[in-house]
KOLTIVO-270315 format. One line per 4 residues: number of its first residue (from 0); their letters; for each residue x, y, z of C-alpha. Coordinates in nm, 3 decimals, always signed. Example, Ala and Ser with C-alpha at 12.3 -4.5 7.8 and 13.67 -1.06 7.14 Angstrom:
0> as> +1.230:-0.450:+0.780  +1.367:-0.106:+0.714
***
This chain:
0> xxxx> -1.476:-1.752:+0.584  -1.500:-1.380:+0.646  -1.223:-1.316:+0.390  -1.422:-1.463:+0.103
4> xxxx> -1.739:-1.285:+0.204  -1.557:-0.949:+0.204  -1.378:-1.014:-0.128  -1.709:-1.094:-0.290
8> xxxx> -1.848:-0.776:-0.144  -1.562:-0.565:-0.273  -1.576:-0.705:-0.628  -1.942:-0.811:-0.665
12> xxxx> -1.932:-0.863:-1.043  -1.662:-1.138:-1.023  -1.764:-1.500:-0.980  -1.631:-1.665:-0.663
16> xxxx> -1.392:-1.883:-0.855  -1.220:-1.578:-1.014  -1.196:-1.412:-0.674  -1.014:-1.709:-0.533
20> xxxx> -0.778:-1.691:-0.834  -0.709:-1.323:-0.754  -0.605:-1.419:-0.404  -0.390:-1.708:-0.521
24> xxxx> -0.209:-1.495:-0.778  -0.138:-1.227:-0.507  +0.009:-1.490:-0.268  +0.214:-1.649:-0.549
28> xxxx> +0.359:-1.303:-0.636  +0.434:-1.236:-0.274  +0.620:-1.564:-0.236  +0.808:-1.506:-0.559
32> xxxx> +0.924:-1.162:-0.427  +1.029:-1.317:-0.095  +1.231:-1.579:-0.279  +1.403:-1.318:-0.495
36> xxxx> +1.499:-1.127:-0.178  +1.626:-1.455:-0.025  +1.402:-1.429:+0.278  +1.310:-1.706:+0.511
40> xxxx> +0.969:-1.886:+0.484  +0.860:-1.734:+0.815  +0.889:-1.390:+0.666  +0.690:-1.486:+0.358
44> xxxx> +0.422:-1.641:+0.575  +0.404:-1.328:+0.794  +0.374:-1.114:+0.484  +0.087:-1.330:+0.353
48> xxxx> -0.094:-1.287:+0.679  -0.050:-0.914:+0.651  -0.179:-0.919:+0.290  -0.494:-1.118:+0.381
52> xxxx> -0.567:-0.881:+0.679  -0.511:-0.583:+0.460  -0.766:-0.710:+0.210  -1.024:-0.786:+0.477
56> xxxx> -1.065:-0.410:+0.519  -0.969:-0.283:+0.171  -1.089:-0.362:-0.178  -0.877:-0.525:-0.446
60> xxxx> -1.028:-0.282:-0.700  -0.921:+0.026:-0.498  -0.560:-0.059:-0.430  -0.258:-0.148:-0.634
64> xxxx> -0.172:-0.504:-0.530  +0.196:-0.468:-0.631  +0.251:-0.189:-0.386  +0.060:-0.359:-0.112
68> xxxx> +0.256:-0.687:-0.161  +0.593:-0.504:-0.152  +0.485:-0.316:+0.162  +0.376:-0.644:+0.337
72> xxxx> +0.714:-0.806:+0.253  +0.915:-0.509:+0.379  +0.714:-0.484:+0.702  +0.721:-0.861:+0.765
76> xxxx> +1.101:-0.858:+0.727  +1.128:-0.571:+0.976  +0.899:-0.746:+1.226  +1.083:-1.075:+1.203
80> xxxx> +1.409:-0.893:+1.270  +1.557:-0.969:+0.925  +1.541:-0.619:+0.772  +1.582:-0.563:+0.405
84> xxxx> +1.673:-0.231:+0.253  +1.376:-0.059:+0.100  +1.569:-0.002:-0.221  +1.619:-0.376:-0.258
88> xxxx> +1.246:-0.442:-0.211  +1.158:-0.178:-0.474  +1.418:-0.312:-0.721  +1.307:-0.672:-0.688
92> xxxx> +0.938:-0.566:-0.699  +0.992:-0.397:-1.032  +1.149:-0.718:-1.163  +0.873:-0.945:-1.030
96> xxxx> +0.580:-0.731:-1.124  +0.709:-0.536:-1.417  +0.891:-0.812:-1.590  +1.204:-0.592:-1.618
100> xxxx> +1.534:-0.776:-1.630  +1.812:-0.699:-1.380  +2.095:-0.503:-1.533  +2.440:-0.612:-1.426
***
């Protein structure tokens, strides 16, 4: 499990159980965003792979997870040939991560 070793290296003061929780929360937020954008499961899975690969090389403490998750979803949608407008991703990300309600 290279992923767990790197995460424990990037945030050494957190116990392993809390680090696993950080990863689970990130993936849950990613899937929630994908659902709000009405994307297929394949796109959400691709985005989760991108998220894990990103955090193999980068630290959770040095990056904003909300921006990384939104970028992973956007790129995964492009790669899977189901493009979503960036404005839609930003709007839905603000709702998911900021708790702001959608104005009609």
